[in-house]
C-alpha positions in Angstrom: 18.6 1.6 -8.5 22.2 1.0 -9.6 23.7 -1.9 -7.9 25.8 -1.3 -4.8 28.7 -1.3 -4.3 30.0 0.3 -7.4 32.6 2.9 -8.4 31.1 6.2 -10.8 33.1 6.9 -13.0 33.0 10.6 -15.0 34.7 10.8 -17.9 33.7 14.3 -18.7 36.2 15.3 -15.6 38.9 12.8 -16.7 38.9 13.9 -19.6 39.3 18.3 -18.3 42.3 16.4 -15.7 43.8 14.7 -18.7 43.8 18.0 -20.9 44.6 20.0 -18.5 48.1 18.0 -18.0 48.4 17.8 -21.1 48.3 21.4 -21.9 50.5 22.4 -18.5 53.3 19.6 -19.5 53.0 20.8 -23.3 54.6 23.9 -22.6 57.2 22.4 -20.8 58.0 20.6 -23.8 56.8 17.1 -22.3 54.2 14.5 -23.7 51.9 12.4 -21.6 52.0 8.6 -21.8 48.4 7.9 -20.2 48.4 5.2 -18.0 45.4 2.7 -17.9 46.4 0.5 -15.4 44.1 1.8 -12.0 41.2 1.6 -15.1 42.0 -1.9 -15.7 42.5 -0.8 -19.3 39.1 0.7 -19.6 38.7 1.0 -23.3 36.3 4.1 -22.6 38.7 5.9 -19.9 41.4 4.9 -22.8 39.3 6.8 -25.7 38.9 9.9 -23.1 42.8 10.3 -22.5 43.6 10.2 -26.3 40.7 12.9 -27.0 42.0 14.6 -24.4 45.5 15.2 -26.3 47.5 12.1 -24.4 49.9 11.1 -27.0 50.7 7.1 -26.0 48.7 4.6 -23.7 50.4 2.5 -21.0 49.9 -0.3 -18.9 51.5 -2.8 -16.6 49.1 -5.8 -17.9 49.1 -7.2 -21.0 45.6 -8.3 -20.6 44.1 -4.6 -20.5 46.8 -3.9 -23.5 45.1 -6.8 -25.2 41.7 -5.3 -24.8 42.7 -1.4 -26.1 44.2 -3.3 -29.2 41.2 -5.3 -29.4 39.6 -2.1 -29.6 41.4 -0.7 -32.4 42.4 2.6 -30.1 44.7 5.1 -32.6 47.6 4.9 -30.4 50.9 3.3 -29.5 50.6 0.6 -26.6 53.3 0.5 -23.8 53.9 -2.5 -21.7 55.5 -0.6 -18.6 56.0 -3.5 -16.7 59.1 -5.3 -17.7 57.5 -8.2 -20.0 58.1 -12.1 -18.4 59.7 -14.9 -20.5 56.6 -16.8 -20.7 54.6 -13.8 -22.6 57.1 -12.5 -24.6 55.0 -13.9 -27.7 51.8 -12.0 -26.7 53.7 -8.8 -26.0 55.3 -8.6 -29.3 51.7 -9.3 -30.5 50.0 -6.6 -29.1 52.5 -4.1 -27.4 54.1 -1.3 -29.6 56.8 -1.2 -27.1 57.9 -2.6 -24.0 60.1 -1.0 -20.5 62.7 -3.6 -20.1 65.7 -4.1 -17.6 66.6 -7.3 -18.5 69.1 -8.4 -21.7 67.8 -11.7 -21.6 64.2 -11.1 -22.2 65.5 -8.0 -25.2 66.8 -11.4 -26.8 63.7 -13.6 -26.1 61.5 -10.2 -27.2 64.0 -10.1 -30.5 63.5 -13.9 -31.6 59.8 -13.3 -31.0 59.1 -10.5 -33.1 61.2 -11.9 -35.4 58.7 -15.0 -35.9 56.0 -12.8 -35.8 57.6 -10.5 -38.9 57.1 -7.3 -36.8 59.4 -4.1 -34.8 58.9 -4.2 -31.4 60.2 -1.0 -29.4 62.3 -1.0 -26.5 62.7 0.7 -23.5 65.4 0.8 -21.3 64.6 1.3 -17.8 67.6 3.4 -15.4 67.5 2.7 -11.7 68.1 6.1 -10.4 67.7 5.5 -6.8 64.1 3.9 -5.9 65.3 0.2 -6.0 62.8 -1.2 -8.1 63.4 -1.6 -11.5 66.4 0.1 -13.5 69.4 -1.2 -15.2 72.2 0.6 -13.1 73.5 3.1 -15.0 76.9 2.2 -14.9 75.9 -0.8 -17.0 73.6 0.8 -19.1 75.5 1.5 -22.3 76.8 -1.9 -22.6 72.6 -3.2 -22.4 72.4 -0.4 -25.2 74.9 -1.8 -27.3 73.8 -5.2 -27.3 70.2 -3.7 -27.5 71.2 -2.2 -30.9 72.7 -5.5 -32.2 69.0 -7.4 -32.3 67.4 -8.2 -35.0 63.5 -7.1 -35.4 64.3 -4.7 -31.7 64.0 -1.0 -32.1 65.8 1.1 -29.3 63.2 3.9 -28.7 65.1 5.6 -25.5 65.3 5.0 -21.7 63.1 6.0 -18.9 63.3 5.7 -15.1 60.7 5.3 -12.4 61.0 7.2 -8.9 58.6 7.3 -5.6 56.8 3.7 -6.3 58.7 1.2 -3.4 61.0 3.9 -1.5 59.5 7.3 -2.7 62.4 8.9 -3.5 61.4 12.1 -5.1 62.5 13.0 -8.6 64.4 16.1 -8.6 67.1 18.2 -10.3 69.8 15.7 -9.7 68.0 12.8 -10.6 66.0 14.4 -13.8 69.6 15.9 -15.0 71.4 12.1 -14.6 68.8 10.8 -16.8 69.7 13.4 -19.5 73.1 12.5 -19.1 72.4 9.4 -19.9 70.6 10.1 -22.8 73.3 12.3 -24.5 76.1 9.9 -23.8 74.0 7.1 -25.9 73.4 10.0 -28.3 77.1 10.4 -28.4 78.3 7.1 -28.2 76.4 5.6 -30.8 75.6 8.4 -33.2 71.7 7.4 -32.8 68.7 10.1 -31.4 67.2 8.8 -28.2 63.6 9.9 -29.0 61.9 8.7 -25.8 63.2 10.1 -22.6 60.6 9.0 -20.0 61.0 11.2 -16.6 58.7 8.9 -14.7 55.1 9.2 -13.7 52.6 11.4 -11.2 54.9 11.7 -8.8 56.9 14.1 -11.8 54.9 17.0 -11.6 56.0 19.1 -8.7 59.4 18.9 -10.9 58.1 19.1 -13.7 56.0 22.2 -13.6 58.1 23.6 -11.1 59.4 26.5 -13.5 63.2 24.4 -13.2 65.0 23.4 -16.2 63.9 20.0 -17.8 66.9 18.9 -19.6 66.2 15.8 -22.3 62.9 14.7 -20.1 60.5 14.6 -23.2 57.8 12.1 -21.4 55.7 11.4 -18.2 53.9 8.3 -17.5 50.6 9.9 -15.9 47.8 7.6 -14.1 46.6 8.7 -10.3 47.3 12.7 -11.6 44.3 11.9 -14.3 42.4 9.8 -12.6 42.3 11.2 -9.1 43.6 14.9 -9.7 46.5 14.9 -7.1 50.2 14.4 -7.4 51.6 11.6 -5.3 54.4 12.6 -3.6 52.4 14.5 -0.8 48.5 13.3 -2.0 47.5 17.5 -2.6 45.5 18.3 -4.8 46.5 19.8 -8.5 45.1 23.0 -9.1 42.0 23.3 -11.6 41.6 19.5 -11.4 38.9 17.4 -10.5 39.4 14.9 -7.6 36.3 13.8 -7.8 36.2 11.8 -11.4 36.0 8.4 -9.6 33.7 8.1 -7.0 32.7 4.7 -5.1 29.4 4.1 -3.6 28.5 1.7 -0.9 25.2 0.6 0.7 24.0 0.4 4.2 23.2 -3.2 5.3 23.0 -3.0 9.2 22.7 0.5 11.3 22.4 -0.4 15.2 23.5 1.4 18.5 26.9 -0.7 20.0 29.2 -0.3 22.6 33.1 0.9 21.3 34.9 -1.6 23.6 34.6 -5.4 22.3 33.8 -7.8 25.1 35.3 -10.9 25.5 38.7 -12.4 25.4 40.6 -10.7 22.7 43.0 -12.6 20.0 43.8 -11.7 16.7 41.4 -10.6 14.4 41.0 -12.1 10.4 43.8 -10.5 9.0 46.4 -11.4 12.1 45.6 -7.9 13.6 45.3 -7.7 17.6 42.7 -4.7 18.1 43.5 -1.7 20.6 40.6 0.2 20.9 39.3 2.9 23.7 36.1 2.7 25.3 33.9 5.5 24.0 30.0 4.7 25.2 28.0 3.7 22.7 28.4 4.8 19.1 26.1 5.3 16.3 27.2 2.6 14.3 26.8 2.0 10.5 28.1 -1.9 8.5 28.3 -0.9 4.4 28.6 -4.2 2.2 31.8 -4.0 0.9 35.4 -5.0 2.6 38.8 -5.7 2.6 38.5 -8.1 -1.0 37.0 -5.1 -2.7 39.0 -2.4 -1.4 41.8 -0.5 0.6 39.8 0.8 3.9 42.6 3.2 4.9 42.0 4.9 1.3 38.3 6.1 1.9 37.4 9.5 2.2 34.0 9.6 3.9 31.5 12.5 3.9 32.4 15.1 6.6 30.6 13.9 10.1 31.4 9.9 8.9 34.5 8.2 10.0 35.4 4.6 8.7 36.7 2.5 11.7 37.8 -1.0 10.1 36.6 -3.6 7.6 36.9 -7.2 7.4 36.6 -9.3 4.1 33.1 -7.9 3.3 32.5 -5.5 5.6 32.8 -1.8 6.2 32.7 -0.4 9.6 31.4 3.4 10.2 30.2 5.8 12.6 28.2 8.8 12.6 27.1 11.1 15.2 25.4 13.7 13.0 23.9 11.3 9.9 21.3 8.4 10.6 22.6 6.0 8.2 19.6 3.7 7.5 19.5 0.6 6.3 19.2 1.2 2.4 21.4 3.6 2.4 24.3 4.6 0.3 27.2 6.2 1.3 29.9 8.1 -1.1 33.3 7.9 -0.7 36.9 9.0 -2.3 39.4 7.0 -3.0 43.4 6.9 -3.0 44.9 5.2 -5.6 45.3 2.3 -3.0 41.6 2.2 -2.5 41.1 2.7 -6.5 42.9 -0.5 -7.9 41.7 -3.1 -5.6 37.8 -1.5 -6.1 38.5 -1.5 -9.9 40.1 -4.8 -10.1 37.0 -6.4 -7.7 34.9 -8.3 -10.2 31.9 -7.5 -7.1 32.3 -3.5 -7.6 30.0 -2.9 -10.3 32.0 0.2 -12.7 29.7 3.1 -14.0 30.2 5.3 -16.4 28.9 8.7 -16.8 29.4 11.6 -19.1 28.0 14.8 -17.4 30.9 17.2 -16.5 29.0 18.0 -12.9 29.9 21.4 -12.6 
């Protein structure tokens, strides 16, 4: 028996999702940067994305980029989080391009690239309302001007990120502003802006709506490919697999227990105070996985099974329809939060499958 807990990763389904999105966006003049951060820089998943037509690979963790470079994948690698000053030497060595918001960092990348004898590409990220990373639009021209003067730095384009911190949705207004900024850069500096990256999986509703896309020619997609859903409302995307990655965990206890705790109630292990209604006796099962490995709120159990909570190492389920015996396995679908935590956990095995499952 394959070890549990484990993630079962179906490369055929991931490839189908990627290929479908590449084709749909390609008809709109938008290419796809495949984001591998939720896959922990998996070389197998990265290769699947490239086979499906993804043009570039992006990751927020330099360690994942280094692993993909070591595998000699045939694609440009982009560091999609602003580089740390302490890592500029590694950045220019392993990443072809990085997304940046601080001119001081770009200057250090320039020095590191000169010493390494290489050219490093830079995408300048613009703040368009979500209040995560980004240069304020009024400051962008000065940043472009200074970037263009730096040796061994190649200005590749601009990008933005929405719906990550504040949930600001990409729409015609903010995407038009990004397009206008690209046009202004070209007329001001007499150059071609190669990449105008409109954002992430949250952009799909806008990008596939039929509205004008302006200058947007790139989206950075991870969640939509891996989980088959858009990220503004977490709704499944038509024709995509939502079960390309599944979590399997094993039952280690199955008993009839009361729903109401007994004794004086204080905070639990995570500083929470439980508020529980008395529902009498229930069939409870405990699985060998916990908050150290997953986000319990991000798990979708099979029909008839409810996720009731979790501690560090235990996941508590209830079911009146199924007998969850000790040793049984339960299969979950995951949202993005549960996926990134499970993928990062060394205690969750990663099992690659290639069958389509259809």
